[in-house]
mmJSON file of the N, C-alpha and C atoms, coordinates in Angstrom:
{"data_MODEL":{"atom_site":{
"group_PDB":["ATOM","ATOM","ATOM","ATOM","ATOM","ATOM","ATOM","ATOM","ATOM","ATOM","ATOM","ATOM","ATOM","ATOM","ATOM","ATOM","ATOM","ATOM","ATOM","ATOM","ATOM","ATOM","ATOM","ATOM","ATOM","ATOM","ATOM","ATOM","ATOM","ATOM","ATOM","ATOM","ATOM","ATOM","ATOM","ATOM","ATOM","ATOM","ATOM","ATOM","ATOM","ATOM","ATOM","ATOM","ATOM","ATOM","ATOM","ATOM","ATOM","ATOM","ATOM","ATOM","ATOM","ATOM","ATOM","ATOM","ATOM","ATOM","ATOM","ATOM","ATOM","ATOM","ATOM","ATOM","ATOM","ATOM","ATOM","ATOM","ATOM","ATOM","ATOM","ATOM","ATOM","ATOM","ATOM","ATOM","ATOM","ATOM","ATOM","ATOM","ATOM","ATOM","ATOM","ATOM","ATOM","ATOM","ATOM","ATOM","ATOM","ATOM","ATOM","ATOM","ATOM","ATOM","ATOM","ATOM","ATOM","ATOM","ATOM","ATOM","ATOM","ATOM","ATOM","ATOM","ATOM","ATOM","ATOM","ATOM","ATOM","ATOM","ATOM","ATOM","ATOM","ATOM","ATOM","ATOM","ATOM","ATOM","ATOM","ATOM","ATOM","ATOM","ATOM","ATOM","ATOM","ATOM","ATOM","ATOM","ATOM","ATOM","ATOM","ATOM","ATOM","ATOM","ATOM","ATOM","ATOM","ATOM","ATOM","ATOM","ATOM","ATOM","ATOM","ATOM","ATOM","ATOM","ATOM","ATOM","ATOM","ATOM","ATOM","ATOM","ATOM","ATOM","ATOM","ATOM","ATOM","ATOM","ATOM","ATOM","ATOM","ATOM","ATOM","ATOM","ATOM"],
"id":[1,2,3,4,5,6,7,8,9,10,11,12,13,14,15,16,17,18,19,20,21,22,23,24,25,26,27,28,29,30,31,32,33,34,35,36,37,38,39,40,41,42,43,44,45,46,47,48,49,50,51,52,53,54,55,56,57,58,59,60,61,62,63,64,65,66,67,68,69,70,71,72,73,74,75,76,77,78,79,80,81,82,83,84,85,86,87,88,89,90,91,92,93,94,95,96,97,98,99,100,101,102,103,104,105,106,107,108,109,110,111,112,113,114,115,116,117,118,119,120,121,122,123,124,125,126,127,128,129,130,131,132,133,134,135,136,137,138,139,140,141,142,143,144,145,146,147,148,149,150,151,152,153,154,155,156,157,158,159,160,161,162,163,164,165],
"type_symbol":["N","C","C","N","C","C","N","C","C","N","C","C","N","C","C","N","C","C","N","C","C","N","C","C","N","C","C","N","C","C","N","C","C","N","C","C","N","C","C","N","C","C","N","C","C","N","C","C","N","C","C","N","C","C","N","C","C","N","C","C","N","C","C","N","C","C","N","C","C","N","C","C","N","C","C","N","C","C","N","C","C","N","C","C","N","C","C","N","C","C","N","C","C","N","C","C","N","C","C","N","C","C","N","C","C","N","C","C","N","C","C","N","C","C","N","C","C","N","C","C","N","C","C","N","C","C","N","C","C","N","C","C","N","C","C","N","C","C","N","C","C","N","C","C","N","C","C","N","C","C","N","C","C","N","C","C","N","C","C","N","C","C","N","C","C"],
"label_atom_id":["N","CA","C","N","CA","C","N","CA","C","N","CA","C","N","CA","C","N","CA","C","N","CA","C","N","CA","C","N","CA","C","N","CA","C","N","CA","C","N","CA","C","N","CA","C","N","CA","C","N","CA","C","N","CA","C","N","CA","C","N","CA","C","N","CA","C","N","CA","C","N","CA","C","N","CA","C","N","CA","C","N","CA","C","N","CA","C","N","CA","C","N","CA","C","N","CA","C","N","CA","C","N","CA","C","N","CA","C","N","CA","C","N","CA","C","N","CA","C","N","CA","C","N","CA","C","N","CA","C","N","CA","C","N","CA","C","N","CA","C","N","CA","C","N","CA","C","N","CA","C","N","CA","C","N","CA","C","N","CA","C","N","CA","C","N","CA","C","N","CA","C","N","CA","C","N","CA","C","N","CA","C","N","CA","C","N","CA","C","N","CA","C"],
"label_alt_id":[null,null,null,null,null,null,null,null,null,null,null,null,null,null,null,null,null,null,null,null,null,null,null,null,null,null,null,null,null,null,null,null,null,null,null,null,null,null,null,null,null,null,null,null,null,null,null,null,null,null,null,null,null,null,null,null,null,null,null,null,null,null,null,null,null,null,null,null,null,null,null,null,null,null,null,null,null,null,null,null,null,null,null,null,null,null,null,null,null,null,null,null,null,null,null,null,null,null,null,null,null,null,null,null,null,null,null,null,null,null,null,null,null,null,null,null,null,null,null,null,null,null,null,null,null,null,null,null,null,null,null,null,null,null,null,null,null,null,null,null,null,null,null,null,null,null,null,null,null,null,null,null,null,null,null,null,null,null,null,null,null,null,null,null,null],
"label_comp_id":["MET","MET","MET","ASN","ASN","ASN","ASP","ASP","ASP","LYS","LYS","LYS","PRO","PRO","PRO","CYS","CYS","CYS","ALA","ALA","ALA","TYR","TYR","TYR","ASN","ASN","ASN","ARG","ARG","ARG","LYS","LYS","LYS","VAL","VAL","VAL","LYS","LYS","LYS","LEU","LEU","LEU","SER","SER","SER","VAL","VAL","VAL","PHE","PHE","PHE","SER","SER","SER","LYS","LYS","LYS","GLY","GLY","GLY","VAL","VAL","VAL","LYS","LYS","LYS","TYR","TYR","TYR","PRO","PRO","PRO","TYR","TYR","TYR","ALA","ALA","ALA","LEU","LEU","LEU","GLU","GLU","GLU","GLU","GLU","GLU","ILE","ILE","ILE","GLU","GLU","GLU","LYS","LYS","LYS","ARG","ARG","ARG","GLU","GLU","GLU","ALA","ALA","ALA","VAL","VAL","VAL","ILE","ILE","ILE","LEU","LEU","LEU","PHE","PHE","PHE","ASN","ASN","ASN","THR","THR","THR","ALA","ALA","ALA","THR","THR","THR","ARG","ARG","ARG","LYS","LYS","LYS","THR","THR","THR","ALA","ALA","ALA","GLU","GLU","GLU","ARG","ARG","ARG","THR","THR","THR","ILE","ILE","ILE","GLU","GLU","GLU","TYR","TYR","TYR","PHE","PHE","PHE","LEU","LEU","LEU"],
"label_asym_id":["A","A","A","A","A","A","A","A","A","A","A","A","A","A","A","A","A","A","A","A","A","A","A","A","A","A","A","A","A","A","A","A","A","A","A","A","A","A","A","A","A","A","A","A","A","A","A","A","A","A","A","A","A","A","A","A","A","A","A","A","A","A","A","A","A","A","A","A","A","A","A","A","A","A","A","A","A","A","A","A","A","A","A","A","A","A","A","A","A","A","A","A","A","A","A","A","A","A","A","A","A","A","A","A","A","A","A","A","A","A","A","A","A","A","A","A","A","A","A","A","A","A","A","A","A","A","A","A","A","A","A","A","A","A","A","A","A","A","A","A","A","A","A","A","A","A","A","A","A","A","A","A","A","A","A","A","A","A","A","A","A","A","A","A","A"],
"label_entity_id":["1","1","1","1","1","1","1","1","1","1","1","1","1","1","1","1","1","1","1","1","1","1","1","1","1","1","1","1","1","1","1","1","1","1","1","1","1","1","1","1","1","1","1","1","1","1","1","1","1","1","1","1","1","1","1","1","1","1","1","1","1","1","1","1","1","1","1","1","1","1","1","1","1","1","1","1","1","1","1","1","1","1","1","1","1","1","1","1","1","1","1","1","1","1","1","1","1","1","1","1","1","1","1","1","1","1","1","1","1","1","1","1","1","1","1","1","1","1","1","1","1","1","1","1","1","1","1","1","1","1","1","1","1","1","1","1","1","1","1","1","1","1","1","1","1","1","1","1","1","1","1","1","1","1","1","1","1","1","1","1","1","1","1","1","1"],
"label_seq_id":[1,1,1,2,2,2,3,3,3,4,4,4,5,5,5,6,6,6,7,7,7,8,8,8,9,9,9,10,10,10,11,11,11,12,12,12,13,13,13,14,14,14,15,15,15,16,16,16,17,17,17,18,18,18,19,19,19,20,20,20,21,21,21,22,22,22,23,23,23,24,24,24,25,25,25,26,26,26,27,27,27,28,28,28,29,29,29,30,30,30,31,31,31,32,32,32,33,33,33,34,34,34,35,35,35,36,36,36,37,37,37,38,38,38,39,39,39,40,40,40,41,41,41,42,42,42,43,43,43,44,44,44,45,45,45,46,46,46,47,47,47,48,48,48,49,49,49,50,50,50,51,51,51,52,52,52,53,53,53,54,54,54,55,55,55],
"pdbx_PDB_ins_code":[null,null,null,null,null,null,null,null,null,null,null,null,null,null,null,null,null,null,null,null,null,null,null,null,null,null,null,null,null,null,null,null,null,null,null,null,null,null,null,null,null,null,null,null,null,null,null,null,null,null,null,null,null,null,null,null,null,null,null,null,null,null,null,null,null,null,null,null,null,null,null,null,null,null,null,null,null,null,null,null,null,null,null,null,null,null,null,null,null,null,null,null,null,null,null,null,null,null,null,null,null,null,null,null,null,null,null,null,null,null,null,null,null,null,null,null,null,null,null,null,null,null,null,null,null,null,null,null,null,null,null,null,null,null,null,null,null,null,null,null,null,null,null,null,null,null,null,null,null,null,null,null,null,null,null,null,null,null,null,null,null,null,null,null,null],
"Cartn_x":[139.306,138.248,138.239,138.32,137.739,138.953,140.286,141.485,141.129,140.261,140.536,138.899,138.399,136.975,136.779,137.711,137.531,138.03,138.866,139.555,138.98,137.545,137.127,135.513,134.565,133.042,132.892,131.894,131.467,130.414,130.335,129.277,128.463,127.376,126.866,125.519,124.809,123.751,122.464,121.486,120.377,119.5,119.927,119.432,120.046,120.949,121.462,120.843,120.43,119.796,118.772,117.664,116.389,116.682,117.954,118.305,117.01,117.029,116.137,116.436,118.105,118.843,119.924,120.587,121.914,122.697,123.274,124.25,124.942,126.29,126.419,125.61,125.699,124.791,123.4,122.855,121.387,120.923,119.369,118.601,117.971,118.441,118.049,117.142,116.335,115.209,113.897,113.324,111.899,110.975,111.16,109.897,110.73,111.972,112.292,112.544,112.311,112.651,111.643,112.262,111.253,111.644,110.786,110.708,110.663,111.331,110.949,111.163,109.744,109.323,109.684,110.371,110.324,109.832,109.463,108.355,108.958,109.183,109.67,108.858,107.353,106.541,106.952,108.234,108.397,108.764,108.766,108.927,108.037,107.032,105.624,105.245,105.115,104.16,102.695,101.991,100.588,99.883,98.855,98.086,98.88,98.685,99.044,100.38,101.204,102.641,103.338,102.008,102.691,102.165,102.906,102.48,102.409,100.83,100.588,100.678,101.394,101.45,100.573,99.661,98.859,99.368,99.629,100.019,98.826],
"Cartn_y":[109.738,109.205,107.76,107.363,106.015,105.022,105.646,104.535,104.19,104.562,104.008,103.674,102.898,102.272,101.942,101.189,100.798,101.384,102.433,103.509,104.018,104.857,105.945,105.908,106.448,106.515,107.525,107.29,108.478,108.813,109.876,110.888,110.593,110.325,109.971,110.861,111.554,112.326,111.356,112.207,110.782,110.932,111.919,111.696,110.378,110.291,108.867,107.503,107.5,106.24,106.358,107.108,107.058,107.427,107.048,106.968,106.212,104.961,103.832,103.422,103.31,102.653,102.041,100.901,100.33,101.831,101.956,103.0,102.564,102.841,102.504,103.498,102.882,103.44,103.311,103.215,103.514,102.049,102.152,101.059,100.571,100.049,99.32,100.12,99.281,99.898,99.806,100.787,101.048,99.672,99.259,97.839,96.845,96.646,95.564,95.953,97.135,97.115,96.526,95.902,95.426,95.937,95.531,96.289,95.119,95.284,94.234,95.166,94.821,95.978,95.021,95.426,94.532,95.227,94.664,94.984,94.178,95.055,94.242,94.508,93.103,93.2,93.594,92.792,93.456,94.76,95.338,97.03,97.7,97.086,98.008,98.638,99.71,100.892,100.274,100.028,99.895,100.737,100.888,101.417,100.992,99.947,99.144,99.68,99.784,99.932,101.086,102.466,103.714,104.537,105.488,106.337,107.572,107.93,109.416,110.531,111.426,112.67,114.023,114.474,115.51,116.687,117.882,119.111,119.847],
"Cartn_z":[78.758,79.656,79.13,77.882,77.538,77.955,77.939,78.326,79.601,80.676,81.622,82.765,81.608,82.3,83.648,84.474,85.467,86.485,86.297,87.335,88.239,87.342,88.313,87.595,88.491,88.385,86.918,86.467,85.255,85.252,84.851,85.006,83.45,83.47,82.442,82.543,81.506,81.463,81.483,82.079,82.198,81.08,80.122,78.773,77.917,78.498,77.583,77.932,79.099,79.407,78.688,78.361,77.613,76.016,75.705,73.659,73.642,73.618,73.109,71.957,71.952,70.59,71.633,71.047,71.145,71.445,72.877,72.64,74.331,74.247,75.781,76.907,78.034,78.908,78.744,77.96,77.301,77.673,77.838,78.583,77.678,76.69,75.57,74.575,73.87,72.801,73.93,73.639,74.347,74.657,73.429,73.168,74.1,74.214,74.57,76.553,76.82,78.242,79.289,80.079,81.187,82.625,83.623,84.822,86.005,86.952,88.184,89.931,90.028,91.138,92.36,92.922,94.348,95.808,96.563,97.725,99.044,99.997,101.215,102.092,102.36,103.018,104.375,104.948,106.349,106.993,106.093,106.482,106.425,105.522,104.921,106.07,105.673,106.589,106.762,107.868,108.025,108.821,109.175,109.921,111.675,111.875,113.062,113.491,112.27,112.795,112.4,112.539,112.277,113.437,113.787,115.23,114.224,114.66,114.025,115.506,114.991,116.177,115.539,116.76,116.24,117.466,117.101,117.754,117.845],
"occupancy":[1.0,1.0,1.0,1.0,1.0,1.0,1.0,1.0,1.0,1.0,1.0,1.0,1.0,1.0,1.0,1.0,1.0,1.0,1.0,1.0,1.0,1.0,1.0,1.0,1.0,1.0,1.0,1.0,1.0,1.0,1.0,1.0,1.0,1.0,1.0,1.0,1.0,1.0,1.0,1.0,1.0,1.0,1.0,1.0,1.0,1.0,1.0,1.0,1.0,1.0,1.0,1.0,1.0,1.0,1.0,1.0,1.0,1.0,1.0,1.0,1.0,1.0,1.0,1.0,1.0,1.0,1.0,1.0,1.0,1.0,1.0,1.0,1.0,1.0,1.0,1.0,1.0,1.0,1.0,1.0,1.0,1.0,1.0,1.0,1.0,1.0,1.0,1.0,1.0,1.0,1.0,1.0,1.0,1.0,1.0,1.0,1.0,1.0,1.0,1.0,1.0,1.0,1.0,1.0,1.0,1.0,1.0,1.0,1.0,1.0,1.0,1.0,1.0,1.0,1.0,1.0,1.0,1.0,1.0,1.0,1.0,1.0,1.0,1.0,1.0,1.0,1.0,1.0,1.0,1.0,1.0,1.0,1.0,1.0,1.0,1.0,1.0,1.0,1.0,1.0,1.0,1.0,1.0,1.0,1.0,1.0,1.0,1.0,1.0,1.0,1.0,1.0,1.0,1.0,1.0,1.0,1.0,1.0,1.0,1.0,1.0,1.0,1.0,1.0,1.0],
"B_iso_or_equiv":[0.0,0.0,0.0,0.0,0.0,0.0,0.0,0.0,0.0,0.0,0.0,0.0,0.0,0.0,0.0,0.0,0.0,0.0,0.0,0.0,0.0,0.0,0.0,0.0,0.0,0.0,0.0,0.0,0.0,0.0,0.0,0.0,0.0,0.0,0.0,0.0,0.0,0.0,0.0,0.0,0.0,0.0,0.0,0.0,0.0,0.0,0.0,0.0,0.0,0.0,0.0,0.0,0.0,0.0,0.0,0.0,0.0,0.0,0.0,0.0,0.0,0.0,0.0,0.0,0.0,0.0,0.0,0.0,0.0,0.0,0.0,0.0,0.0,0.0,0.0,0.0,0.0,0.0,0.0,0.0,0.0,0.0,0.0,0.0,0.0,0.0,0.0,0.0,0.0,0.0,0.0,0.0,0.0,0.0,0.0,0.0,0.0,0.0,0.0,0.0,0.0,0.0,0.0,0.0,0.0,0.0,0.0,0.0,0.0,0.0,0.0,0.0,0.0,0.0,0.0,0.0,0.0,0.0,0.0,0.0,0.0,0.0,0.0,0.0,0.0,0.0,0.0,0.0,0.0,0.0,0.0,0.0,0.0,0.0,0.0,0.0,0.0,0.0,0.0,0.0,0.0,0.0,0.0,0.0,0.0,0.0,0.0,0.0,0.0,0.0,0.0,0.0,0.0,0.0,0.0,0.0,0.0,0.0,0.0,0.0,0.0,0.0,0.0,0.0,0.0],
"pdbx_formal_charge":[null,null,null,null,null,null,null,null,null,null,null,null,null,null,null,null,null,null,null,null,null,null,null,null,null,null,null,null,null,null,null,null,null,null,null,null,null,null,null,null,null,null,null,null,null,null,null,null,null,null,null,null,null,null,null,null,null,null,null,null,null,null,null,null,null,null,null,null,null,null,null,null,null,null,null,null,null,null,null,null,null,null,null,null,null,null,null,null,null,null,null,null,null,null,null,null,null,null,null,null,null,null,null,null,null,null,null,null,null,null,null,null,null,null,null,null,null,null,null,null,null,null,null,null,null,null,null,null,null,null,null,null,null,null,null,null,null,null,null,null,null,null,null,null,null,null,null,null,null,null,null,null,null,null,null,null,null,null,null,null,null,null,null,null,null],
"auth_seq_id":[1,1,1,2,2,2,3,3,3,4,4,4,5,5,5,6,6,6,7,7,7,8,8,8,9,9,9,10,10,10,11,11,11,12,12,12,13,13,13,14,14,14,15,15,15,16,16,16,17,17,17,18,18,18,19,19,19,20,20,20,21,21,21,22,22,22,23,23,23,24,24,24,25,25,25,26,26,26,27,27,27,28,28,28,29,29,29,30,30,30,31,31,31,32,32,32,33,33,33,34,34,34,35,35,35,36,36,36,37,37,37,38,38,38,39,39,39,40,40,40,41,41,41,42,42,42,43,43,43,44,44,44,45,45,45,46,46,46,47,47,47,48,48,48,49,49,49,50,50,50,51,51,51,52,52,52,53,53,53,54,54,54,55,55,55],
"auth_comp_id":["MET","MET","MET","ASN","ASN","ASN","ASP","ASP","ASP","LYS","LYS","LYS","PRO","PRO","PRO","CYS","CYS","CYS","ALA","ALA","ALA","TYR","TYR","TYR","ASN","ASN","ASN","ARG","ARG","ARG","LYS","LYS","LYS","VAL","VAL","VAL","LYS","LYS","LYS","LEU","LEU","LEU","SER","SER","SER","VAL","VAL","VAL","PHE","PHE","PHE","SER","SER","SER","LYS","LYS","LYS","GLY","GLY","GLY","VAL","VAL","VAL","LYS","LYS","LYS","TYR","TYR","TYR","PRO","PRO","PRO","TYR","TYR","TYR","ALA","ALA","ALA","LEU","LEU","LEU","GLU","GLU","GLU","GLU","GLU","GLU","ILE","ILE","ILE","GLU","GLU","GLU","LYS","LYS","LYS","ARG","ARG","ARG","GLU","GLU","GLU","ALA","ALA","ALA","VAL","VAL","VAL","ILE","ILE","ILE","LEU","LEU","LEU","PHE","PHE","PHE","ASN","ASN","ASN","THR","THR","THR","ALA","ALA","ALA","THR","THR","THR","ARG","ARG","ARG","LYS","LYS","LYS","THR","THR","THR","ALA","ALA","ALA","GLU","GLU","GLU","ARG","ARG","ARG","THR","THR","THR","ILE","ILE","ILE","GLU","GLU","GLU","TYR","TYR","TYR","PHE","PHE","PHE","LEU","LEU","LEU"],
"auth_asym_id":["A","A","A","A","A","A","A","A","A","A","A","A","A","A","A","A","A","A","A","A","A","A","A","A","A","A","A","A","A","A","A","A","A","A","A","A","A","A","A","A","A","A","A","A","A","A","A","A","A","A","A","A","A","A","A","A","A","A","A","A","A","A","A","A","A","A","A","A","A","A","A","A","A","A","A","A","A","A","A","A","A","A","A","A","A","A","A","A","A","A","A","A","A","A","A","A","A","A","A","A","A","A","A","A","A","A","A","A","A","A","A","A","A","A","A","A","A","A","A","A","A","A","A","A","A","A","A","A","A","A","A","A","A","A","A","A","A","A","A","A","A","A","A","A","A","A","A","A","A","A","A","A","A","A","A","A","A","A","A","A","A","A","A","A","A"],
"auth_atom_id":["N","CA","C","N","CA","C","N","CA","C","N","CA","C","N","CA","C","N","CA","C","N","CA","C","N","CA","C","N","CA","C","N","CA","C","N","CA","C","N","CA","C","N","CA","C","N","CA","C","N","CA","C","N","CA","C","N","CA","C","N","CA","C","N","CA","C","N","CA","C","N","CA","C","N","CA","C","N","CA","C","N","CA","C","N","CA","C","N","CA","C","N","CA","C","N","CA","C","N","CA","C","N","CA","C","N","CA","C","N","CA","C","N","CA","C","N","CA","C","N","CA","C","N","CA","C","N","CA","C","N","CA","C","N","CA","C","N","CA","C","N","CA","C","N","CA","C","N","CA","C","N","CA","C","N","CA","C","N","CA","C","N","CA","C","N","CA","C","N","CA","C","N","CA","C","N","CA","C","N","CA","C","N","CA","C","N","CA","C","N","CA","C"],
"pdbx_PDB_model_num":[1,1,1,1,1,1,1,1,1,1,1,1,1,1,1,1,1,1,1,1,1,1,1,1,1,1,1,1,1,1,1,1,1,1,1,1,1,1,1,1,1,1,1,1,1,1,1,1,1,1,1,1,1,1,1,1,1,1,1,1,1,1,1,1,1,1,1,1,1,1,1,1,1,1,1,1,1,1,1,1,1,1,1,1,1,1,1,1,1,1,1,1,1,1,1,1,1,1,1,1,1,1,1,1,1,1,1,1,1,1,1,1,1,1,1,1,1,1,1,1,1,1,1,1,1,1,1,1,1,1,1,1,1,1,1,1,1,1,1,1,1,1,1,1,1,1,1,1,1,1,1,1,1,1,1,1,1,1,1,1,1,1,1,1,1]
}}}
């Protein structure tokens, strides 16, 4: 499986992402992790733009 890194998708267990150490597919050490949150205001649900149905 390691001889064709670009030939097909790989199955990676979820636990590998959270190892917290330098390891292939791991998300880096926990202290060094950062997150970026993106929010699209154009598609945001508001009371004015939402339709509620009551039966």
